[in-house]
C-alpha distance (Angstrom), angle and dihedral (degrees) to the residues before:
residue distance angle dihedral
X1 . . .
X2 3.80 . .
X3 3.77 119.5 .
X4 3.80 116.1 -116.7
X5 3.78 123.1 -128.8
X6 3.80 122.1 -162.1
X7 3.82 112.3 -147.1
X8 3.80 113.4 -160.8
X9 3.81 115.4 -172.2
X10 3.80 134.1 125.4
X11 3.81 94.5 -143.2
X12 3.83 109.1 89.1
X13 3.83 93.8 -157.7
X14 3.81 91.5 54.9
X15 3.81 91.1 47.4
X16 3.82 91.8 50.1
X17 3.80 93.3 50.5
X18 3.82 95.3 45.2
X19 3.80 91.0 44.8
X20 3.81 90.2 53.5
X21 3.82 91.8 48.2
X22 3.79 94.2 49.1
X23 3.81 94.7 45.3
X24 3.81 89.5 48.4
X25 3.84 87.9 51.8
X26 3.82 89.7 54.9
X27 3.80 103.9 -98.4
X28 3.78 132.3 128.3
X29 3.80 110.5 -121.8
X30 3.80 134.2 -151.9
X31 3.79 124.2 178.0
X32 3.77 140.4 -149.3
X33 3.79 124.8 -174.4
X34 3.79 99.0 -154.9
X35 3.77 139.7 20.1
X36 3.79 96.1 -98.3
X37 3.82 91.9 52.4
X38 3.79 88.1 53.0
X39 3.80 92.3 51.8
X40 3.82 90.6 46.6
X41 3.82 89.8 53.2
X42 3.80 91.6 47.6
X43 3.80 90.5 53.2
X44 3.83 87.1 66.6
X45 3.83 105.2 28.0
X46 3.78 143.9 31.8
X47 3.81 114.5 -140.0
X48 3.79 120.7 -164.8
X49 3.82 92.6 -122.0
X50 3.80 140.0 1.8
X51 3.81 125.6 -141.9
X52 3.79 104.5 -157.9
X53 3.80 133.0 -168.6
X54 3.82 119.2 -153.3
X55 3.81 106.0 -146.9
X56 3.81 106.6 62.0
X57 3.80 138.1 129.5
X58 3.81 124.7 -97.8
X59 3.81 96.5 13.9
X60 3.78 122.6 12.5
X61 3.78 123.6 -136.1
X62 3.78 94.2 -100.5
X63 3.81 90.6 55.6
X64 3.81 91.3 47.0
X65 3.80 92.2 48.3
X66 3.79 91.5 50.8
X67 3.82 93.1 48.2
X68 3.80 93.1 46.7
X69 3.81 92.1 49.6
X70 3.80 88.5 51.6
X71 3.81 89.7 60.5
X72 3.80 113.3 80.8
X73 3.84 91.5 -151.8
X74 3.81 88.3 72.2
X75 3.79 99.9 42.3
X76 3.81 91.4 115.8
X77 3.83 98.5 37.6
X78 3.80 110.4 108.0
X79 3.80 116.8 -130.2
X80 3.79 116.9 -153.9
X81 3.78 112.8 -168.6
X82 3.81 111.8 -149.5
X83 3.77 110.0 -176.2
X84 3.78 149.0 138.1
X85 3.81 87.2 -122.5
X86 3.79 94.8 93.3
X87 3.79 104.8 152.0
X88 3.77 118.8 124.8
X89 3.81 90.3 -113.3
X90 3.80 91.5 53.3
X91 3.80 91.6 47.5
X92 3.80 91.2 49.4
X93 3.80 89.7 49.9
X94 3.82 90.8 52.0
X95 3.79 92.5 49.3
X96 3.81 92.6 45.4
X97 3.82 89.5 54.2
X98 3.79 91.5 52.3
X99 3.81 108.5 -88.3
X100 3.80 113.6 152.2
X101 3.80 96.3 -157.0
X102 3.79 137.3 11.7
X103 3.81 125.7 -156.6
X104 3.80 123.4 -180.0
X105 3.80 124.0 -137.7
X106 2.94 128.3 -88.5
X107 3.79 89.2 53.7
X108 3.77 139.7 179.3
X109 3.80 110.1 -107.7
X110 3.81 90.2 -147.0
X111 3.82 91.5 52.2
X112 3.81 91.3 49.0
X113 3.81 93.4 52.2
X114 3.81 91.6 45.7
X115 3.82 91.8 49.0
X116 3.81 91.3 50.7
X117 3.80 90.6 49.8
X118 3.80 91.6 49.8
X119 3.82 92.4 49.2
X120 3.79 91.7 51.0
């Protein structure tokens, strides 16, 4: 059975490219275009990994990360933050809220696929 990855990003072009990469790497993919959609999906399902943007409407990625880490059902689900917010302070904030990995945009597609593989 293929592992499912939840991609959460409000930029359709980013979602399309990441979705293609992950499907090509052998994963099932589901998408959410804002933080609340992601939380709604997680209320019903448990993906193997979440790729999470920071700057989004409704709930930002930091808020989503914090809520997800507060839910024991997702204690073992890796969260990879993929965002344009690449300062050291932003990275530290992501890690302190429970992110397992942090990649800044623009990103290397090869590095993203390899990081997902290593987290899973």
